N, C-alpha and C positions, 0 to 999 in steps of 0.2 A: 138600325136595330128595331124598327117598328114592330116586326112580328113578335119579337121577344117581349116587348112592352105590352102588346095586345094580349099575349098569353098570360100576363100577370107577373113578368119578371123572369130572370134566368132560371131559377130553380124549377119553376112551373114548366117553362119551355123544355128544360132538360128532361123532366118527368114525361112530358108528352112525347118527346123524341124516343125515350127508352121504350115507351109503349108501342110506338111505330116499329122500332127495331124488332120487337118480339113477334110482330106479324110478318108474313112473308112479303118481301118487296115485290111490287108490281112490275117494275122495269129495272134494268141494270143501272146502277149508279144512284138509285133512289136514296139509299142510306147516306152516301156522301153528299148528295144535294141537300138533304134535310139537316145534316150535321154542320154544314158550312156556316150558317148564321150563328150557331152556338160557338164555333171556333172563333169567329170574328169578334164576338162579344167577349170571350175569354181573353183574346189578344188585347182588346181595347181596355179591359179592366184588370189585367194582370191576375187572372184566375187560372190556376194550373190544375190539371186533372191527369189521371192515369193515361199514358200513351201520347200525351202532348209532346211535340218536338220543341226543345228549348236550346238556347245558347247563352253563354255568359255575355254580358253587355260590354265588358272592358277587355281590351286586347292584352291586358296584363295577364289574364287567364287564357287558357287554351281556347281555340276557336272551334272545337269539334261539336258536332250536333249530338245532343243527348236526348234520351227518352225518359219522361217522367214515369217512375215505377209506382210510387204512391205518394200521398201527401198527408201531413198532419198539420195542426194549427201552427203556422209560422215556420213550417219545414217542407221542403220538397226533396224527395229522395229520387235519385236518377240512376239510370243504367243498372237495373236489377238491384238497387240498394247499395251499389258500390260507391256512390257519391251522394253527399247531402249538402243542401244549401239552407242556411237559416237566415241569411240576409237576402230577402227576396228581391231587393232592388238590384242585386248582382246578376239576375237572370231575366230573360224575356222569352216570349214565344219566337220561334224561328219563323222567318218569312217563307212564302212558297218557294222563292228562288233559293234560299238557303237550304231548304229541305231537298230540293232538286240536286244541288251540288254536294250536300252532305256536310257543310260547315258554315260558320258565320261569315258573312260577306261584308256588311257595312262596318267601318271602323276597324276591321281586322287587319293586322299587319301581315303582309305577305311573307310567310316564313320560308318560302322557297327562294330566298335571295342569296344562297350560297354561304351563309354564315351559320356556324354551329352554335345555335342559341343555348344549347344545354351545357356544353363544356367550356364555353368562352368565359374566362375568369372574370371579365368585366360584368357579367351577369350575376356574380355571386359575392361581390364586395361592395361596400358603400363608397360613395364618391369622395369621402374624406380619408379613405384608407391609403396609406403609402406602402407600396411593395418594395422591399429592399432585397435586391439580388446580390448574392455573394459571388 
């Protein structure tokens, strides 16, 4: 992240990038090329911004890819505001591979294993509950 540090930190680098975006790109892919160091910096420092692709870190939660709609201090709103996360350690930036396939990869449980995870009663009762059948 030497470029970001040379520019005076993330906020300054982001400002410079926004100024470049306002100009007409010289060659195709220029915006993506210039945005890459900022994205890598956000990934490394858990900074979330609008349109970032994120996933939950725990396979207890769903593994779908989400898009940051907006952020507030200590909150990330996802998928047009339909979801909100206030415990930011529960989310992380999606990797390039995860973005390509559209869901979380590492640590994700393969839910295409033939088990109905939603209606299986074992997923809805505690381990100490005894079911008495009549």
